[in-house]
C-alpha positions as CSV (number, residue, x, y, z in Angstrom):
1,X,-148.3,-124.3,-262.9
2,X,-145.0,-123.3,-261.7
3,X,-141.6,-123.0,-264.3
4,X,-138.4,-122.6,-263.0
5,X,-136.3,-119.4,-263.2
6,X,-134.3,-121.3,-265.8
7,X,-137.1,-122.1,-267.5
8,X,-138.4,-118.6,-267.4
9,X,-135.1,-117.0,-268.8
10,X,-135.0,-119.6,-271.9
11,X,-138.8,-118.5,-272.7
12,X,-137.9,-114.6,-271.9
13,X,-134.4,-114.6,-273.6
14,X,-132.9,-113.4,-270.8
15,X,-129.9,-114.9,-268.1
16,X,-131.2,-116.8,-265.2
17,X,-129.2,-114.5,-263.2
18,X,-131.4,-111.9,-264.7
19,X,-134.6,-113.5,-263.3
20,X,-133.0,-113.7,-260.2
21,X,-131.9,-110.0,-259.8
22,X,-135.5,-109.2,-260.7
23,X,-136.5,-111.4,-257.8
24,X,-134.5,-110.0,-255.5
25,X,-135.7,-106.2,-256.9
26,X,-132.5,-105.7,-258.3
27,X,-133.4,-104.9,-261.6
28,X,-136.5,-103.8,-262.9
29,X,-138.1,-105.3,-266.5
30,X,-138.1,-103.0,-269.3
31,X,-141.3,-102.0,-271.2
32,X,-140.2,-104.2,-273.9
33,X,-139.6,-107.2,-271.4
34,X,-143.0,-106.4,-269.5
35,X,-144.7,-106.5,-272.9
36,X,-142.8,-109.9,-273.8
37,X,-144.2,-111.4,-270.3
38,X,-147.4,-110.2,-271.0
39,X,-147.7,-111.5,-274.5
40,X,-146.3,-114.8,-273.3
41,X,-148.9,-115.3,-270.2
42,X,-146.0,-115.2,-267.9
43,X,-147.1,-112.8,-265.6
44,X,-148.2,-115.2,-262.9
45,X,-144.8,-117.1,-263.0
46,X,-143.2,-114.1,-262.3
47,X,-145.5,-113.2,-259.3
48,X,-145.0,-116.5,-257.7
49,X,-141.0,-115.4,-257.6
50,X,-140.1,-114.1,-254.5
51,X,-140.5,-110.1,-254.8
52,X,-140.6,-110.0,-258.8
53,X,-143.2,-107.0,-259.4
54,X,-144.3,-107.4,-263.0
55,X,-147.0,-104.1,-264.2
56,X,-149.3,-105.1,-266.8
57,X,-151.2,-102.5,-269.2
58,X,-149.6,-100.2,-271.7
59,X,-148.0,-97.4,-269.7
60,X,-146.0,-99.4,-266.7
61,X,-144.3,-96.9,-264.0
62,X,-140.9,-95.7,-264.9
63,X,-138.3,-96.9,-262.4
64,X,-136.2,-94.2,-260.7
65,X,-132.5,-94.7,-260.9
66,X,-131.4,-96.5,-257.6
67,X,-134.7,-97.5,-256.3
68,X,-135.8,-100.8,-255.7
69,X,-139.4,-102.2,-255.2
70,X,-139.1,-102.6,-251.7
71,X,-138.6,-98.8,-251.2
72,X,-134.7,-99.2,-250.3
73,X,-132.1,-97.6,-252.7
74,X,-129.4,-99.5,-254.0
């Protein structure tokens, strides 16, 4: 089942712009948001968005300042 960015944003209680920034690799979801994504079963929906990386488990990697998922720096 595909979910729109607006619907994902509503379910996660974040802005649609934040969903877009995650899909572009400009934002990395916090550990709290990652847990919420997993709890709501939205991992596959987010993986279907272009470039969104969602890490499962209890110890997701800690992002480094200025880095993006694609390896480029911001």
